[in-house]
C-alpha positions in Angstrom: 161.6 83.0 141.1 159.8 86.0 139.6 162.0 86.0 136.6 161.6 82.3 136.1 157.8 82.7 136.3 157.8 85.6 133.8 160.0 83.6 131.4 157.7 80.6 131.6 154.6 82.7 131.0 156.2 84.6 128.1 157.1 81.3 126.5 153.7 79.9 127.0 152.0 83.0 125.6 154.7 83.4 122.8 155.5 87.0 123.8 158.5 88.7 125.2 159.4 88.9 128.9 158.9 92.7 128.9 155.3 92.4 127.5 154.5 89.9 130.3 155.9 92.3 132.9 153.8 95.2 131.5 150.7 92.9 131.4 151.0 91.5 134.9 152.8 94.1 137.0 150.6 96.0 139.5 150.8 97.6 142.9 148.7 96.3 145.8 148.0 97.9 149.2 149.3 96.0 152.2 149.4 96.9 155.9 153.1 97.8 155.5 152.3 100.1 152.5 152.1 99.7 148.7 154.0 96.7 147.2 154.7 95.7 143.6 153.6 92.3 142.5 152.4 90.3 139.5 148.6 89.8 139.4 146.3 88.0 137.1 142.5 88.3 137.3 140.2 85.9 135.4 136.6 87.1 135.1 133.9 84.4 135.3 130.2 84.6 134.6 128.0 84.2 137.7 131.0 83.6 140.0 133.6 85.6 141.7 136.7 86.3 139.6 139.8 84.1 140.1 142.8 86.2 141.3 146.4 85.0 141.4 149.0 87.2 143.0 152.8 86.6 143.0 154.8 88.8 145.4 153.6 91.8 147.4 154.7 90.3 150.7 156.7 92.2 153.2 159.9 90.5 154.2 160.4 92.7 157.2 161.0 90.8 160.5 158.4 91.3 163.2 160.3 92.3 166.4 157.7 91.1 168.9 155.6 88.4 167.2 152.5 87.0 168.9 152.9 83.3 169.4 149.6 81.5 169.3 149.6 78.1 171.0 147.2 75.7 169.4 146.0 72.5 171.0 146.4 69.8 168.4 143.7 67.1 168.3 145.1 63.6 168.8 145.5 61.5 165.7 142.8 58.8 165.7 144.4 55.6 164.5 142.1 53.5 162.3 143.2 50.0 161.6 143.0 49.0 158.0 140.2 46.8 156.7 142.5 43.8 156.3 143.7 44.1 159.9 140.1 44.4 161.2 139.1 41.3 159.2 142.1 39.3 160.6 141.3 40.5 164.2 137.7 39.4 163.7 139.3 35.9 163.5 136.5 34.3 161.5 136.6 32.4 158.2 134.5 34.3 155.7 133.4 31.1 153.9 132.5 28.6 156.7 132.5 31.1 159.6 134.9 28.9 161.6 137.0 30.6 164.3 139.8 28.0 164.3 143.2 28.8 162.8 142.2 31.7 160.5 144.7 32.7 157.8 144.7 35.3 155.0 144.5 34.1 151.4 145.9 36.5 148.8 145.8 36.7 145.1 148.2 38.8 143.1 145.7 40.6 140.8 141.9 41.0 141.0 141.8 40.3 137.3 142.9 36.8 138.0 139.6 36.2 139.8 137.4 37.6 137.0 138.6 35.1 134.3 135.6 33.8 132.3 135.3 30.1 132.5 132.7 27.3 132.2 133.0 26.3 135.9 130.9 28.0 138.6 132.9 30.3 140.8 133.5 29.1 144.4 132.1 31.2 147.2 135.4 32.6 148.3 136.0 33.9 144.8 132.6 35.6 144.7 133.2 37.2 148.1 136.6 38.6 146.9 135.2 39.9 143.6 132.1 41.6 145.3 134.4 43.3 147.8 137.1 44.1 145.3 139.7 42.8 147.7 142.8 40.8 147.0 142.7 39.0 150.4 140.2 37.0 152.4 140.4 35.5 155.9 139.9 31.7 155.6 140.3 28.8 158.1 143.0 26.3 157.5 140.7 23.8 155.9 139.1 26.3 153.5 142.5 27.7 152.7 143.8 24.3 151.8 140.7 23.7 149.7 141.4 26.9 147.8 145.0 26.0 147.1 144.3 22.4 146.1 141.2 23.3 143.9 139.0 21.0 145.9 135.2 20.7 145.6 133.2 23.8 146.0 132.0 24.8 149.5 129.3 27.2 150.7 128.4 29.0 153.9 126.2 26.8 156.1 127.4 27.3 159.7 130.5 25.1 160.0 129.2 22.4 157.6 130.8 22.1 154.2 129.2 20.6 151.1 130.9 19.2 148.1 
């Protein structure tokens, strides 16, 4: 891996492999003693320098390693927004709680088409939320699919 790294850097810098070795090779002090490695330091104004080190690790096996048990925190499951809206079981247009279904569109761009007609409420809701799905009751869902008269939110009453 070290050779591959050096060849890549030599190619990028348009120099030879040996020039890259001379430029990057250094010795660092480790708890096991001095180790050879490749090291690059980039100085920055007003900030600490960036340091990249390749190698310099001891591969000696530890005979009596200390095993540290960690208590892992349980994974908190969060339901997705679409599932939460379905579980809420309310039509987002007429607020009915009967027979709620999800209406989907393939692309959001299909909703944003410019036209002369006024956008129905369901379309405005989907565009404002930037969502491709909306929970609708059976009647509203049928109205959407059959391009029936516009409807608006007024309790369970529908106009149009």
